[in-house]
Each structure stands twice: as C-alpha cells, then as structure tokens.
C-alpha positions in Angstrom: 101.7 71.7 121.2 101.1 70.9 125.1 97.6 72.3 125.0 94.9 69.9 125.8 91.9 70.9 124.2 88.0 69.8 124.5 88.2 68.9 121.0 90.8 66.2 122.0 89.1 65.0 124.8 85.9 64.8 122.5 87.9 62.9 120.2 89.3 60.2 122.8 85.9 59.5 124.5 84.7 59.4 120.8 87.2 56.6 120.1 86.7 54.8 123.5 82.7 54.5 122.9 83.7 53.3 119.4 86.1 50.6 121.1 83.4 49.4 123.5 80.0 49.6 121.2 81.5 49.9 117.9 82.1 52.2 114.9 78.5 52.7 114.0 76.9 52.9 117.4 79.5 56.1 118.3 78.8 57.5 114.8 75.2 57.3 115.6 75.0 58.3 119.0 77.5 61.5 118.4 76.2 62.5 115.0 79.8 61.8 113.3 80.8 60.1 109.9 82.3 56.5 110.4 85.1 57.7 108.4 86.1 60.6 111.1 86.0 57.5 113.6 88.1 55.4 111.9 90.2 58.2 110.9 90.7 59.3 114.5 91.2 55.5 115.4 94.0 55.2 113.4 95.8 58.1 114.6 95.1 57.6 118.5 97.9 56.0 120.1 96.9 56.1 123.8 98.0 59.9 124.3 95.8 62.9 123.7 98.7 64.7 121.9 98.0 62.1 119.2 94.2 63.6 118.8 95.7 67.0 118.3 94.9 68.9 115.1 97.7 69.1 112.5 98.9 71.7 110.2 97.2 72.1 107.0 100.3 73.9 105.2 101.5 71.6 102.1 104.9 70.4 102.3 106.2 71.8 99.2 104.6 74.0 96.3 105.7 72.5 92.8 105.0 75.8 90.8 106.4 78.5 93.2 109.3 80.7 91.9 112.4 79.3 91.6 115.7 80.6 93.3 116.8 82.2 89.9 113.4 83.9 89.0 113.6 85.6 92.6 117.2 86.9 92.0 115.9 88.3 88.6 112.8 89.9 89.9 115.1 91.3 93.0 117.8 92.3 90.6 115.5 94.3 88.3 113.3 95.5 90.8 116.3 97.3 92.8 117.3 99.0 89.2 113.7 99.8 88.2 112.2 100.7 91.9 109.4 103.4 90.2 108.4 101.2 86.9 104.9 100.0 86.8 103.6 96.4 86.7 103.5 95.8 83.2 106.5 97.6 82.4 108.6 95.7 85.0 107.2 92.5 83.4 107.9 92.9 79.9 111.6 93.9 80.9 111.7 90.6 83.1 110.3 88.5 79.8 113.2 90.4 78.1 115.5 88.6 80.6 114.0 85.4 80.3 110.9 85.6 82.7 108.4 83.1 81.8 105.4 83.2 84.2 102.3 85.7 83.8 101.6 89.3 85.1 99.1 87.7 87.7 102.1 85.7 89.3 104.7 88.2 89.3 102.1 90.8 91.2 101.0 88.5 93.8 105.1 88.0 94.4 105.6 91.4 94.8 102.7 91.7 96.9 103.8 88.9 99.5 107.1 90.5 99.5 105.8 94.1 100.2 107.2 95.6 97.2 105.5 99.0 96.1 103.5 98.1 93.0 101.9 100.6 90.5 99.1 99.3 88.5 98.1 102.0 86.0 98.6 105.7 85.7 96.7 107.9 88.2 92.8 109.0 87.7 94.1 112.5 87.2 96.4 112.0 84.1 93.2 109.9 82.5 90.5 112.7 83.1 89.7 114.8 80.0 89.2 118.4 80.7 85.8 119.4 79.6 85.8 122.6 77.0 83.2 124.9 77.8 81.2 123.1 80.2 79.8 126.8 81.8 78.9 127.7 78.5 76.6 124.8 77.7 74.5 125.4 80.8 74.0 128.7 80.1 72.8 128.2 76.6 70.5 125.9 77.6 68.9 128.0 80.6 68.3 131.0 77.1 66.4 128.5 75.2 
C-alpha cells in the first residue's frame, strides 16, 4: 500500500514525541495507552509505510473443510441439486461426512448454492373446513 494516511502521520508524530519526552508523557498528551505507543515504536523503522494498518485476516483456519470433504459435497450436490439441506446432509453422512448441518449450510451459502431449508408455507397450511358456516352460526345465535 503506497498511500500515506492521516493515521500514519499521527502515529509518526506520537512516536517522535515519545522519543523526545517519554512514552508516559506522549500517552497523556495524545490520550492513548502506553501499550499502543510501545507497539508502534517497535514496528516503526523510520518509514511511514511501517506504520500502515495490516490485514486482520487469519493466516489459516484449523477447522476448515478438507479437500476431500469439499469434493464429496460438490459431487453430491451435482447429483442431488434439488435436495433440501437436511436430506442432503443425511446423504453426506452416509458417505462419511462428519460435520454439523450448520457447517454444511454455511459452506453451501458461501459457495452460492441454491439451498432449500424446509417445505414451503403453502404445503404446511391445513385447509379450514366450514369456515364460513361458523361465522353464520354465530350470527344466528
């Protein structure tokens, strides 16, 4: 990143002030923690680029899906494109998949797969028998 930001210049000013007057005085003057100043002093190598923000992304994730699991999921999804998430998960479990259904859901959602969670609301509704007759009987009473 070649951009010099206002934050980088502020950090440089704080470091220079702390070198001249001490970390505690710099912390009091700029309303910062001493730990914050020590962190930036250790990182500072004389260039503004050393004071740039770094990525917060982790280097690795120990619990991510393995290559074999990903291949199993994608192959099964290709063979069962219209299966709901629960049915699909059960079929994967029969093939040796060991993760939870929520982990499978997150993986599929991240991949942009079309996921059916449950039956539609229309299929769950029960028809009401004689709904109009009840209203008429109340009026007559």
